[in-house]
Backbone as CSV, one residue per row, in Angstrom:
resi,resn,N_x,N_y,N_z,CA_x,CA_y,CA_z,C_x,C_y,C_z
1,MET,36.643,-47.468,-31.385,35.674,-46.587,-31.834,34.589,-46.394,-31.080
2,GLU,34.279,-47.013,-30.106,32.945,-46.973,-28.942,33.169,-45.950,-28.320
3,LYS,34.965,-45.333,-28.429,35.007,-44.327,-27.090,35.027,-43.105,-27.892
4,THR,35.737,-43.237,-29.407,35.344,-42.045,-30.012,33.661,-41.785,-30.642
5,ASN,32.888,-42.828,-30.339,31.268,-42.281,-30.551,30.767,-41.458,-29.267
6,VAL,31.073,-42.017,-28.072,30.946,-41.305,-26.774,31.442,-40.266,-26.550
7,LYS,32.926,-40.186,-27.066,33.446,-38.479,-27.277,32.660,-38.078,-28.136
8,VAL,32.321,-37.661,-29.111,31.396,-37.339,-30.222,29.900,-36.977,-29.405
9,GLN,29.354,-37.553,-29.064,28.306,-37.453,-28.617,28.384,-36.888,-27.001
10,THR,29.293,-36.926,-26.309,29.528,-35.972,-25.084,29.864,-34.575,-25.724
11,GLN,30.449,-34.536,-27.008,31.178,-32.808,-27.197,29.843,-32.339,-27.586
12,LYS,28.979,-33.103,-28.410,27.383,-32.311,-29.016,26.517,-32.357,-27.938
13,GLY,26.417,-32.956,-26.922,25.896,-33.222,-25.422,26.149,-31.311,-25.071
14,LYS,27.338,-31.446,-24.786,27.846,-29.818,-24.334,27.583,-28.857,-25.199
15,GLN,27.238,-28.982,-26.499,26.864,-28.119,-27.508,26.181,-27.112,-27.019
16,LYS,25.346,-28.569,-27.014,23.478,-28.045,-26.963,23.329,-27.540,-25.818
17,THR,23.649,-28.115,-24.528,23.652,-27.388,-23.511,24.496,-25.900,-23.602
18,LEU,25.428,-25.637,-23.934,25.894,-24.085,-24.246,25.097,-23.497,-24.986
19,LEU,24.529,-24.013,-25.963,23.872,-23.364,-26.941,22.597,-22.877,-26.017
20,LEU,21.410,-24.023,-25.500,20.675,-23.434,-24.474,21.012,-22.595,-23.656
21,VAL,21.976,-22.552,-23.005,22.131,-21.618,-21.930,22.406,-20.441,-22.418
22,ALA,22.850,-20.204,-23.439,23.435,-19.072,-24.119,22.177,-18.263,-24.782
23,SER,20.962,-19.190,-25.477,19.543,-18.742,-25.253,18.775,-18.273,-24.226
24,VAL,18.893,-19.240,-23.394,18.053,-18.631,-21.991,18.794,-17.384,-21.431
25,VAL,20.012,-16.751,-21.263,20.632,-15.469,-21.071,20.470,-14.756,-22.107
26,PHE,20.308,-14.958,-23.402,19.730,-13.725,-24.219,18.199,-13.649,-24.044
27,PHE,17.521,-14.587,-23.995,16.067,-14.300,-23.657,15.521,-13.306,-22.162
28,MET,16.445,-13.642,-21.480,16.533,-13.195,-20.490,16.648,-11.599,-20.083
29,GLY,18.006,-11.543,-20.819,18.542,-9.981,-21.451,17.561,-9.188,-22.033
30,ALA,16.832,-9.873,-23.010,15.773,-9.216,-24.162,14.291,-8.706,-23.208
31,LEU,14.318,-9.884,-22.222,12.844,-9.483,-21.434,13.376,-8.415,-20.629
32,SER,14.550,-8.345,-19.857,14.662,-7.347,-18.609,14.613,-5.803,-19.905
33,TYR,15.169,-5.965,-20.899,15.560,-4.357,-21.501,13.941,-4.314,-21.823
34,ALA,13.402,-5.306,-22.134,11.484,-4.873,-22.854,10.987,-4.423,-21.421
35,SER,10.948,-5.254,-20.231,10.427,-5.483,-19.401,10.298,-3.610,-18.838
36,VAL,10.497,-2.525,-18.933,10.045,-1.218,-18.316,9.194,-0.448,-19.649
37,PRO,9.989,-0.543,-21.059,8.782,-0.218,-21.587,7.263,-0.907,-21.416
38,LEU,6.930,-2.278,-21.354,6.439,-2.999,-21.271,5.487,-2.684,-20.052
39,TYR,6.216,-2.746,-18.876,5.042,-2.402,-17.493,5.040,-0.661,-17.834
40,LYS,5.624,0.119,-18.383,5.041,1.500,-18.456,3.752,1.533,-19.165
41,LEU,3.527,0.949,-20.440,2.453,0.605,-21.123,1.362,-0.076,-20.681
42,PHE,1.343,-1.145,-20.087,0.406,-1.905,-18.851,0.090,-0.723,-17.851
43,CYS,1.028,-0.002,-17.239,0.233,0.988,-16.184,-0.431,2.138,-16.844
44,GLN,-0.145,2.436,-18.125,-0.792,3.917,-18.687,-2.095,3.348,-19.295
45,VAL,-2.109,2.053,-19.954,-3.738,1.626,-20.299,-4.326,0.804,-19.255
46,THR,-4.483,0.381,-18.096,-4.755,0.071,-16.843,-4.838,1.073,-15.418
47,GLY,-4.170,2.172,-15.756,-4.048,3.251,-14.782,-3.473,2.233,-13.281
48,TYR,-2.738,1.306,-13.470,-2.235,0.575,-12.324,-1.098,1.437,-11.745
49,GLY,-0.829,1.103,-10.490,0.377,2.422,-10.013,0.004,3.036,-10.206
50,GLY,-1.486,4.201,-10.230,-1.511,5.529,-10.065,-1.196,6.132,-11.036
51,THR,-0.895,5.555,-12.250,-0.215,6.342,-13.544,-1.402,6.531,-14.079
52,THR,-1.207,7.914,-14.790,-2.562,9.111,-15.123,-2.461,8.459,-16.708
53,GLN,-3.907,9.095,-16.945,-4.161,8.904,-18.786,-3.360,10.115,-19.346
54,VAL,-2.770,10.335,-20.505,-2.946,11.215,-21.314,-3.630,11.218,-22.333
55,VAL,-4.479,12.416,-22.227,-5.667,12.791,-23.363,-5.052,14.308,-24.109
56,GLN,-5.848,14.196,-25.769,-5.325,15.196,-26.109,-6.077,16.631,-25.776
57,ASN,-7.744,16.208,-25.738,-8.661,17.020,-25.370,-9.598,17.290,-23.831
58,VAL,-9.676,18.129,-23.572,-10.356,18.460,-22.355,-11.719,17.909,-22.737
59,SER,-12.372,17.465,-21.444,-13.714,16.978,-21.359,-14.594,17.806,-21.711
60,ASP,-15.847,17.168,-22.391,-17.250,18.185,-22.720,-17.983,17.923,-21.522
61,LYS,-18.145,16.626,-20.845,-19.064,16.580,-19.524,-18.493,16.762,-18.525
62,VAL,-19.761,17.615,-17.681,-18.883,17.858,-16.755,-20.059,17.092,-15.347
63,VAL,-19.832,16.132,-14.389,-21.136,15.663,-13.506,-21.001,16.364,-12.158
64,ASP,-22.074,16.489,-11.453,-21.833,16.987,-9.986,-21.162,16.022,-8.998
65,ARG,-20.291,16.122,-9.297,-19.581,15.211,-7.844,-18.438,16.166,-7.997
66,SER,-17.879,16.044,-6.616,-16.717,17.108,-6.555,-15.596,16.015,-5.850
67,ILE,-14.388,16.542,-6.133,-13.121,15.997,-5.999,-12.015,16.540,-5.649
68,THR,-11.571,16.773,-4.406,-10.471,17.232,-3.971,-9.110,16.950,-4.635
69,VAL,-8.240,17.709,-5.318,-7.232,17.008,-5.695,-6.283,17.792,-5.106
70,ARG,-4.989,16.882,-4.333,-4.033,17.586,-3.222,-2.382,17.514,-4.198
71,PHE,-1.848,18.590,-4.221,-0.606,18.595,-5.136,0.712,18.045,-4.097
72,ASP,1.784,17.487,-4.554,2.610,17.093,-3.379,4.172,17.265,-4.812
73,ALA,5.126,17.310,-4.084,6.574,18.080,-4.560,7.120,17.391,-4.185
74,ASN,8.772,16.474,-4.806,9.646,15.857,-4.178,10.680,16.264,-5.117
75,VAL,12.049,16.206,-4.450,13.282,16.524,-5.195,14.227,15.417,-5.024
76,ASN,14.698,14.637,-5.656,15.714,13.602,-5.422,16.860,14.556,-5.317
77,PRO,17.827,14.007,-3.716,19.070,14.613,-3.558,19.918,14.794,-4.508
78,ALA,19.926,14.441,-5.734,21.307,14.290,-6.614,20.952,15.633,-7.696
79,LEU,20.031,15.902,-7.540,19.253,17.695,-8.311,19.374,18.790,-7.401
80,ASP,20.166,19.722,-7.487,19.784,21.014,-6.769,19.024,21.775,-7.048
81,TRP,17.910,21.473,-6.959,16.616,22.538,-7.294,15.836,22.533,-5.480
82,ARG,14.760,23.397,-5.508,13.577,23.415,-5.074,12.530,23.166,-5.680
83,PHE,11.167,22.443,-5.421,10.486,22.071,-5.893,9.174,22.459,-5.402
84,SER,7.975,22.877,-5.632,6.797,22.671,-4.509,5.336,23.108,-5.700
85,PRO,4.370,22.900,-5.356,3.529,23.580,-5.937,2.933,24.647,-5.343
86,THR,2.467,25.305,-6.724,1.742,27.138,-6.215,0.833,26.820,-5.118
87,GLN,0.091,25.641,-5.411,-1.300,25.611,-4.255,-1.325,24.385,-3.693
88,LYS,-1.885,24.185,-2.737,-1.938,22.848,-1.900,-3.094,21.715,-2.431
89,SER,-4.400,22.417,-2.674,-5.025,21.533,-3.780,-6.019,22.167,-4.501
90,ILE,-7.009,21.865,-5.067,-8.038,22.585,-5.743,-9.242,21.405,-5.680
91,LYS,-10.331,22.050,-5.344,-11.773,21.420,-5.085,-12.361,21.504,-7.268
92,LEU,-12.809,20.381,-7.395,-13.522,20.856,-9.088,-14.712,19.556,-9.008
93,SER,-14.944,19.944,-10.165,-16.125,18.543,-10.339,-15.469,17.726,-11.673
94,LEU,-16.395,16.556,-11.410,-16.053,15.371,-12.011,-15.958,15.808,-13.923
95,GLY,-14.532,15.937,-14.794,-15.179,16.443,-15.925,-14.460,17.770,-15.930
96,GLU,-14.322,18.488,-14.974,-14.123,19.908,-15.035,-12.549,20.318,-15.164
97,ASN,-12.234,20.852,-16.078,-10.802,21.073,-16.446,-10.045,22.165,-15.677
98,ALA,-9.137,21.284,-15.231,-8.049,22.668,-14.187,-6.449,22.575,-14.657
99,LEU,-6.081,23.850,-13.936,-4.957,24.438,-14.625,-4.138,24.455,-12.939
100,ALA,-3.097,23.779,-12.871,-2.402,23.845,-11.608,-0.796,24.166,-11.920
101,PHE,-0.063,24.824,-11.215,1.534,24.956,-10.992,2.089,24.768,-9.990
102,TYR,3.428,24.233,-10.744,4.438,23.750,-9.569,5.497,24.709,-10.170
103,ARG,6.157,25.177,-8.969,7.451,26.227,-9.016,8.640,25.194,-9.019
104,ALA,9.722,25.473,-9.871,11.416,24.902,-9.631,12.253,26.360,-9.741
105,GLU,13.429,25.969,-8.771,14.351,26.690,-9.058,15.664,26.010,-8.737
106,ASN,16.505,26.727,-9.892,18.116,25.969,-9.770,18.453,26.158,-8.598
107,THR,18.991,26.189,-7.574,19.664,26.507,-6.495,21.438,25.957,-6.637
108,GLY,21.523,25.297,-7.997,22.824,24.939,-8.088,24.109,26.143,-8.689
109,SER,25.120,25.871,-8.665,26.232,26.770,-9.507,26.289,26.793,-10.970
110,GLY,25.310,25.934,-11.546,25.210,25.674,-13.045,24.250,25.092,-13.235
111,PRO,24.166,25.377,-14.677,22.792,24.815,-15.579,22.288,23.209,-15.105
112,LEU,21.014,22.745,-14.936,20.882,21.598,-14.959,19.227,21.680,-15.254
113,VAL,19.512,20.208,-16.060,18.186,19.157,-16.619,17.642,18.705,-15.903
114,GLY,16.439,19.002,-15.519,15.965,17.809,-14.514,14.445,16.982,-15.314
115,THR,13.975,15.814,-15.308,13.100,15.290,-15.517,12.120,14.437,-14.285
116,ALA,10.867,14.580,-14.248,9.726,14.655,-13.162,9.150,12.911,-13.495
117,THR,8.894,12.597,-12.473,8.276,11.205,-12.484,6.971,11.666,-11.872
118,PHE,5.890,10.640,-11.924,4.317,11.088,-11.213,4.025,10.118,-11.026
119,ASN,2.725,10.256,-10.303,1.891,9.400,-9.673,0.605,9.801,-8.921
120,VAL,-0.588,9.317,-8.858,-1.701,9.223,-8.356,-2.236,8.295,-6.748
121,THR,-2.204,9.595,-6.020,-3.097,8.104,-4.874,-4.375,8.455,-4.788
122,PRO,-5.486,7.607,-4.453,-5.388,6.273,-4.281,-4.911,5.638,-5.584
123,ASP,-3.940,4.638,-6.044,-3.480,4.189,-7.658,-4.923,3.666,-8.274
124,LYS,-5.921,3.296,-7.750,-7.140,3.084,-8.285,-7.986,3.860,-9.214
125,ALA,-7.477,5.295,-8.470,-7.887,6.712,-9.334,-7.347,6.789,-10.658
126,GLY,-6.067,6.472,-10.475,-4.866,6.717,-11.763,-6.058,6.734,-13.020
127,ILE,-6.465,5.733,-13.352,-7.111,5.601,-14.794,-8.221,7.084,-15.095
128,TYR,-8.847,7.399,-13.765,-9.786,8.193,-14.472,-8.770,9.881,-14.527
129,PHE,-7.486,9.680,-13.972,-7.205,11.078,-13.610,-6.522,11.429,-14.923
130,ASN,-6.708,12.307,-16.209,-6.415,12.719,-17.342,-5.482,14.214,-17.374
131,LYS,-4.229,13.652,-17.881,-3.533,15.036,-17.866,-3.490,15.502,-19.465
132,VAL,-3.941,16.610,-19.606,-3.973,17.842,-21.170,-2.557,17.830,-21.401
133,GLU,-2.065,18.777,-20.344,-0.784,19.163,-20.636,-0.047,19.254,-19.309
134,CYS,1.772,18.904,-19.497,2.002,18.587,-18.325,3.393,19.065,-18.545
135,PHE,4.429,19.687,-17.225,5.939,19.593,-17.700,6.379,18.303,-17.781
136,CYS,5.771,17.502,-16.936,6.250,16.243,-17.016,6.811,15.359,-18.489
137,PHE,6.007,15.772,-19.696,6.414,15.240,-20.624,7.676,15.557,-21.459
138,GLN,8.355,16.529,-20.807,10.066,16.865,-21.620,10.702,17.559,-20.585
139,GLU,11.579,17.026,-20.608,12.933,17.610,-19.503,13.013,19.215,-19.534
140,GLN,13.248,19.498,-18.537,13.206,20.964,-18.121,15.021,21.255,-17.794
141,LEU,15.574,22.266,-18.733,16.547,23.046,-18.231,16.743,24.330,-17.228
142,LEU,17.106,24.230,-16.423,16.968,25.783,-15.755,18.391,26.209,-15.614
143,ALA,18.409,27.381,-15.350,19.674,28.005,-15.487,19.998,28.040,-14.134
144,PRO,21.436,28.689,-13.543,21.262,28.670,-11.930,20.763,29.961,-11.519
145,ASN,19.781,29.636,-10.342,19.170,30.733,-9.629,17.503,30.946,-10.375
146,GLN,17.411,30.339,-11.585,16.359,30.349,-12.069,15.244,29.936,-11.763
147,VAL,13.853,30.727,-11.879,12.939,30.217,-11.009,11.744,29.603,-12.583
148,ILE,11.017,28.775,-12.272,9.905,29.160,-13.608,8.426,28.495,-12.475
149,ASP,7.850,28.486,-13.203,6.274,27.989,-12.994,5.970,27.272,-14.124
150,MET,5.854,26.037,-13.765,5.355,25.249,-14.866,3.799,24.579,-14.628
151,PRO,3.145,24.384,-15.674,1.765,24.291,-15.722,1.231,22.358,-15.666
152,VAL,0.046,22.352,-15.085,0.239,20.702,-15.808,-1.789,20.935,-15.841
153,SER,-2.222,20.865,-16.579,-3.579,20.871,-17.067,-3.890,19.328,-17.097
154,PHE,-5.465,19.451,-16.191,-5.895,18.050,-16.007,-7.638,18.000,-15.739
155,PHE,-7.920,16.804,-16.136,-9.153,16.548,-15.576,-9.588,15.420,-14.868
156,ILE,-10.554,15.103,-14.018,-11.183,13.910,-14.006,-12.281,13.157,-14.351
157,ASP,-11.716,12.043,-15.202,-12.946,11.532,-15.701,-14.125,11.046,-15.118
158,PRO,-14.963,11.604,-16.022,-16.525,12.076,-15.439,-16.716,10.328,-15.380
159,ASP,-16.624,9.643,-15.955,-16.830,8.184,-15.511,-16.467,7.687,-14.539
160,MET,-15.629,8.092,-13.430,-15.442,7.729,-12.316,-16.325,7.654,-11.452
161,MET,-18.066,8.218,-11.741,-19.092,8.272,-11.310,-19.620,6.795,-11.422
162,ASN,-19.289,6.057,-12.259,-20.177,5.100,-12.609,-19.166,3.702,-11.974
163,ASP,-17.940,3.819,-11.199,-17.318,2.631,-11.016,-17.416,2.950,-9.281
164,PRO,-18.288,2.018,-8.680,-18.711,1.596,-7.538,-17.379,1.369,-6.830
165,ASN,-16.227,1.156,-7.228,-14.858,1.078,-6.837,-14.741,1.949,-5.949
166,LEU,-14.593,3.529,-6.795,-14.300,4.868,-5.884,-15.250,5.534,-5.220
167,ASP,-16.742,4.923,-4.917,-17.737,5.646,-4.409,-16.746,6.494,-2.778
168,ASP,-15.682,5.575,-2.821,-15.243,6.238,-1.083,-14.517,7.047,-1.616
169,VAL,-14.009,7.411,-2.469,-12.848,8.740,-2.919,-13.293,9.858,-3.259
170,THR,-12.761,10.685,-2.349,-13.041,12.248,-2.037,-11.852,13.214,-2.401
171,THR,-10.969,12.375,-2.295,-9.371,13.183,-2.530,-8.567,12.379,-3.188
172,ILE,-7.923,12.793,-4.166,-6.739,12.323,-5.411,-5.682,13.560,-5.062
173,THR,-4.279,12.434,-4.631,-3.486,13.161,-4.592,-2.287,13.341,-6.087
174,LEU,-1.671,14.261,-6.223,-1.044,14.178,-7.973,0.282,14.677,-7.294
175,SER,1.183,13.898,-7.563,2.606,14.039,-6.886,3.602,14.008,-8.047
176,TYR,4.660,14.434,-7.816,5.577,14.785,-8.847,7.060,14.044,-7.927
177,THR,8.366,14.016,-8.614,9.380,14.032,-8.243,10.502,13.803,-9.259
178,PHE,11.085,15.466,-9.312,12.197,15.845,-9.922,13.395,14.912,-9.860
179,PHE,14.075,14.465,-11.136,15.193,13.838,-10.474,16.288,14.495,-11.827
180,ARG,17.644,14.411,-11.622,18.356,14.508,-12.063,18.503,13.812,-13.584
181,ALA,18.515,14.802,-14.837,18.734,13.511,-15.931,19.835,13.045,-16.558
182,HIS,19.369,11.693,-17.093,20.561,11.295,-17.087,21.837,11.731,-18.521
183,THR,21.266,12.692,-19.445,21.993,13.313,-20.290,21.720,14.840,-19.722
184,GLN,22.832,15.410,-19.692,23.110,16.781,-19.250,23.385,17.615,-20.115
185,SER,23.091,17.013,-21.667,23.390,18.029,-22.704,23.072,19.296,-23.099
186,GLY,21.643,19.629,-22.657,21.175,20.972,-22.880,21.616,21.774,-21.844
187,ALA,22.287,21.254,-20.826,22.846,22.252,-19.679,24.438,22.449,-20.073
188,ILE,25.065,21.107,-20.503,26.717,21.621,-21.260,26.631,22.667,-22.624
189,THR,25.406,22.148,-23.173,25.508,23.588,-24.757,25.006,24.892,-24.106
190,THR,23.925,24.809,-23.139,24.235,26.231,-22.066,25.542,27.095,-21.797
191,ASN,26.304,26.081,-21.040,27.613,26.313,-20.629,28.318,27.046,-21.756
192,GLU,28.292,26.317,-22.819,29.305,26.389,-23.932,28.284,27.772,-24.826
193,LYS,27.935,28.106,-24.795,27.236,29.550,-25.197,27.582,30.354,-24.408
194,LYS,27.666,30.350,-23.332,28.323,31.254,-21.960,29.224,31.585,-22.318
195,ALA,30.480,30.526,-22.419,31.644,30.790,-22.273,32.199,31.558,-23.749
196,GLY,31.370,31.164,-24.868,31.854,31.367,-26.154,31.533,32.799,-26.502
């Protein structure tokens, strides 16, 4: 009888351990799944990692402090595109709305869908860099040899003037990298229309 009791207790102990391990694995999976959107939200709120802010309206306050914004462009090798800024830099006052353009060209033999990631350096200026409109908010579909100019409308928040941590910042770099979109459904639909 004592052996049976020990056996039952051992089996219950194994079940509890298995349930605990399964719970930990489930929790870790859920945490890893949620970590990307949570990190993105954290970066957008704090400007951490050079993440810019997205706003609906342009600034109505311009202050007398100039900043030079440099433009940088990169393409992941998996995407057959050329991508570059149409201007190297813009000098503007804090709060002044600016419009810049980037040019993309599909050098591949078929339509391709690209998606852009972006960041601002120095990282500490990201919270003050406000994008009003940007091509990076949506995927871009380009036919073979198609060239497009894509706008980005932005301003630097005039409150940057009140941040002593940014007194040394005179130049901000806005950098984009285009990647091949995971879903090429727009490119497939375009090919099907041509074939039909």
